[in-house]
N, C-alpha and C positions, 0 to 999 in steps of 0.2 A: 393694944387697942386705942384709939383718940377719944378723947372723951370733952364733954361739953364744956368743963374747966379747963383743960390745957386749949381750947378754942379763944377763949375770953382769954388768955393769959398771953396767946400771940399777937392778939390785936391789941391789947394791952400794951404790950413791948414795941409794939409798931409807933405808938406816940412819942413813947418813952425816948425812942432811937431817933426819931425827928424832933424834938426836942433836942437832943445831944450835939446836934449838926446845926442849929436853930444860928447860931452868932454866924456864921461864914457867910450867910446869905443877905446880911444887912448891910447895904454899902449906905455914903450919907445921902445920897436922895432919896433911896426908898428900901425897905424892908421886905424884900423877897421871900423871908421865909414861908411864910403861909403857902406861899406859892410853890414853894421848893417841897414841902410834905404834900401836897396834892400830885405833883408831878412823880416821887416817889410812890405814891399811891394808885398813879396811874401805870405806872410800869407792872403794875403786879395785878390789877383790875382789867386792863384793855386786853382784846384778842390780837389789835395789833396796836404798837404804841405810838403810833400817830399823833399829834396833836388832835387830830381833830378825833380821832380814835379814842384816846382818852379824857378829852374833855367830854365826849358823849357819855360818861359813865362813873366818873368822877364828879361827886358834888360840889358846887360852887365852885366848877373848872370853866374856862373858854377857852378856845385854842388862838387865840389871838394873845392871851395871857400867856401860853406855855409856850407860844413862840419866841414874844420878847424875853422870860425867863431863859429861855435856852441861845437864841441868837443876838441879842442885844444886852440884855443886863450885864454891869460889868464886875459882876463878884469872880474874884478869882478862884480857878480850881485846884491850883497847887495848895494851899494852904488845905482844902479840902482831901486832899488825897494823903498830905503829911500826917494828919490827923485819924483818916483811914488807917494808914500802914499801922501808926501805933496802935490801935484798936483790934486788927486784925495778929499783929504781934503777939499781943495778950491773951488772944485766943488760941493760935494756931504755933506759936512762935517759941524758940525755947525748949525745944524738945529733941532729943539724940533724931528722931524722925523727922522734924522741923525742913524742909527744903526751899528754895526757890526756884520755880518751872519757868525758862523764858520758850514762848513761844508767839508766833504769829497766826493771825486769823485773816481774812479778807471779809470785804462788803462787796458785793455785786451791786454796780450803777451804771445807771444809764447815762448818757451826756456826757460833759467836761467841765462842768461847772462845780461839782463837790470836789473838796480841797482834797488834793492828792490822788484824783481818779488819773486814769492811765490803761491802757493795753499792756498788762503784766501778769506774773505767774499768781495762778489763786490756788491755792492747796486747798481751799474748799472743793474747788473743781476739779482739780489735777489738769488742767491745761491754762492758756495764756486770754485774759478775759479781761472788760472792764471795769476795773474792780478799784477800790481804796485797799490798802493793806498797813496793818498795826501789828507792832511788836507790843508783847503784854508782860506781864510780871507776877505768877500766881503765885501766892505762899501758902504750901501744902502740910499737912501732916500725916499722909496716908487717910484720914476718914475724914475733918474738915480741910478745906480748899476756898481760898478766898482773892482774886485777883486785886491788887494794890497798885499798880498803875501801868501807862499806856504811852506809846510813841508811835505818832501816826509817820507812816512813812512817806517820803517827798521823792518822786521820781525825778533824774537827770532834766526832763521837759518842762516841770515845774519849776526849780530853782531857777534854772536859765530865763524864768521869765518873769520880769518883773513885774510887767503889768498884772499878770495872773496872779502872782502872789499880793498883790495891792489888794484887786480886785475880792481875793476870798479870805482878805485880812493876817496873812500869814506872816508873825513878827520878824523883823531883820535879822535878827539870833538864829531862826529856825529856816533861813534861807541860805542854806550852803547845804550840798549833797553828801548826807551820812548812810551807811550801807545798814542794813540790818542788824550784821553783828555790831557794829558803832554803836548803834540804840541801845542794844542788848547789854554791852558793857555797862551804858548809861544808867540802866536799869537795876545792872547791879550795885553800881555804886552809890548810886539815889537811894537804894534801901538801904543800905549798910549805913550811911551818912544819917538816914531818920533812925536810926537803931535798931532796924528789924533783925532778929536773930533767926538764922538759918545756919544748918550744916554744911548745907551743899547746892551749887548750881546745877541743872540738869536743862541739857538742850538737846535739839534734834541732829540730823546730818546734818540739814542746812546749815548750822553755825557750829556743826562739829568739824567740817570740812575748812573753816576760817582760823587759820593756825595763829595768825596775832591774835585773834581774839581768845585764843586757849592761851597762848603767852602772858597775856595781860593776866586773865584769870589767876595764872601758876605765879605770876610776879606778884601779886598782891596778895598772894596766899591765901586764895581762895577757893575751896574745893570743886573739884568740879565731876563730872559725870555725862560726857556728850557721845553721844554715837557718831558713828561714822560710817561710810560707805564701804562694800566688802573690796574696794580698790582701790584702800587707805595704804601707802606702802611705811612699811615699819623694819629696821633692825633688830636681830635676836641678840645680837652683841653690839656692845658700844663701838661704833665705827669711828676711823679715825680722821679727823676734818683737816685737810692741808691745802695749798695748792700744790697741783701736780710737778712733777720733777721735770724740767727743763733740759733736754738734750740739745748737744750743739747743732745748729744747723735746723732746728726746729721751728724755727720762726720768734717771735715774739713771746716774751714769758707767760705765763697763764695769771691772769690776776682775779680770777674767781675761784672761791675753795672748792674742793670735791672731797666726797666720803670716801673712804678707804675699801668698801665694800658694796656689792648692791643690796637694794631692800628688797622685799620681799611683800606681797600683799597679803592682807589679814585673811581673806581668803584663803589663799593657798596655805598660809601658815596653817589654818584651821585644819587643814586634810590631812596636817601630818600628827593631828593629836591620837593618843591613843586611846582608850577605852578606860582605862584607870587615870585619863585625866578630868575627865567629868565627874563631875560630884552631882549627885540628884537632890533637887530641891520641892520643897512645898511654899511658894511665895505666900499665899492667901487665899480666900475663898472667892471665886467667881460665882456668876450665874449658871455655870456650865459645871459647876461643883469646885475643887481645890484646882488651883494653878499649879501645873509642876514643871519644871524645866530641869532640862540638864546644863549645867553652870563651868564654863572654865575658864580658867584666870592666869594670865602669863605677863611677866615683867617685858615691855618693849622698848626700844629705842626710837624715837622720831627727831627729825631734823628738818627745818624749812627752808635750809639752803642759803640761809641768811647769818642766822644766828652764829655765834663765834663757837659754841658747844652744844651738842644734841642733849636732849631730854628725855629721861628714865620717868615711862609712865607706866600704867596699869589697863592690859588690854583685859577685857570682860568679855565672854563669847556666851551667848545663852541661845540653849537649842530647845525649840519647843518638842515635850514628849507626846511621841505618835505623829511627831512632823518634823523630822530632823533635818528637811531640806529648810524650814523656815529657823536663820540664826542673824542673830542682832549681834553687831558689834560696837561694843564701845569702849571709850579711851579713858581715863582717870589718871589725875595727881593723887587719890587717896594714899596716904602712908602704903608701902609693902606690906607691913604686918595687919593690915585688913581683914576681917574674915571673909571668908567666899560667900556666907549666907548675906553678910552684910551688905555687901558690894551689889550681889543680886538684888534684894530689897532695894536699895536704891537707884539701881539701874530699871526696876519696874517701877519706880516713883510715879514717870512720867505719864503715865496713862492716865491719870487723874487731870491733866491741861483740857483734855477731849473733852470732859464732863463739864469741865465748867464752862466751854463754848459752849456747846449744847445747851444749859443751864440759860445761860447767858442770852440768849438768842432765842433761843426755845420759849424762856417763863419770862424774862425781865426785860425785853426789848431791845436788846443790843444792837440787832441790824434794822431795825425798823423807824430809825429815824429820818427827819425831814431836815439834813441840815446841810448846809451848802458851804459855809466858812470855819474858818479854822478854829472861832473860841466858839459858834455850836456843836463842833464835832466833840471839842474835848468837854464841853459842859455836860452834854449828853451821854455821853461814857463816862464821867464820874459820876453822875446820876445812878448808871446802871450798875458801874462797882457798890455805891454805898446799897444799894438793892441785894445787892449779891453779899456784901457783908452781913446785911441785916438777917438774910437767909440762912449763912453759915453760925452764927449766933444763937439762930433760934432752934436750929440741928442740937447744934452743943450742949443747948441749957436744957434740953428734953430727952437727951438722948439715953436716958437712964429710964423714960416714962417709955419711948417708943423707938426701939434703935433702928427700924425702917422707916422714919421718915426721914421726907423726901423734900426735894426742892420744889417740885410739883404741889406739894401735900399742902406745903404754908404758903404757897401763889393761891391756891384753891379756897382755902381758910380767908385770908385776908381778901379774896375777892369777894368774898359771902357776907364777913361780919362788918368790914369798914361801912361807913357812910358811901351809899352808890346811887348816883344821879337815876330816875326811872327813865327806862328805855323811850318811852312814845311810842305813839303808835307809828308815825311814819317812819322814825328808823326798825321799828320790829317788820312790818312790813318790807322795809328796805332790805335789813338781813336776811329774811326768808327767802324774797326774789333771787338775790345774789347765790344764796348758798343751792336752791335750786336750779339756777343756771350753771352752777360748776357740777350738780349732775348731771344736767342735757350734756355740758360739753363731754364730760365724760363717757357717758353712751354712745354720744355719737364717734368720740376715738376708739371708742370700744367697736363700733359696726364697723369703721372704716377698716381698723387691722383684720377682721372678720371677712370683709362682704368677700364672695368668692372672685376668682377674676372673670371678665366677661372674654367669649370667644372673640377671635379678632377676624 
């Protein structure tokens, strides 16, 4: 049960957290640390984390001050992220369950001015739409999760338009086409360079299909678990890789090497599994009770058609109990002696990244920004990552007192206990009117949906 003393301690910890990062927001011309603390406060207090929305509730704040802090102030986000990574590592890293999850999320946008915006695939919507896309690194131990770094993806139409990049303030070093998997690899390398301790990297099938990305992780001795599509091709036995034998009179000699045997898809391979190939496991408790799955593992060979030799990796297959057609396929370079339970637990760890995105967008304003330029986008997202780290630290600190303490609980505590600007009569009337208009719109929509057809 939440107590009054717990509420006071969380509020007190917020001030200490802001003080810890104060030095990063002081420049030669101006000390923005007070504005930074108010911005952090606004991310947890405002219903909509726009400049106006936060300034309306945070004491001593104004929209112009927030806009300058995010869009124009020259503080560098990289040192902040470096310190954030170290602090997150102290909280989450260095454990047998510590992993670095790489995933992307999209931000739906109108117009063409927001940096990186284009008609591109939005995983959030499941279709192509006008949006920004960014790749994030989340450090997780299965209980606490902290996003520690990000890369904004620039589509080709952006990097090939120098004038557009100039207007958005994209630095020259970033004006090059980089795939999302290249950004993902950069995030892994940066985390390692900053001393972040994780046992493996987890990615979804969007990155699992990128052979060069997986090879790079393997070459750098980074253990990974990468989901793959059911059409992923593998060999059951090591194939011989060589140039096809040329017979006399068959034309020019072959220059491209081929495998000696044909591949099989992971879907077809799993169809050949026998009942004894599966192991039933309980992975964790969920809102619907214990999560029970059937898991099968098999050593397989993969080859990208370019390398000198194929690689032997683990194929991990998970089948939902009660839903045998719900199957997940994962490739891993984990050692052959890794226990099946360990592999299954590692495979299931990616679940938490979606929770992180939900909390960051729903509780800390990740998608509410009014940032158009490169600097503004990175400033805002960095502040959101700081807010998420504070939440993760508080959940860990008070875990023994209240095991079910959620991100939403902490945000509500901060919203009520931190200094808050009086809403004012006009703002109150406007907010109520907006709520009433939304209700009217919902009623009108239901009326249209259920209105009987008129006779022709």
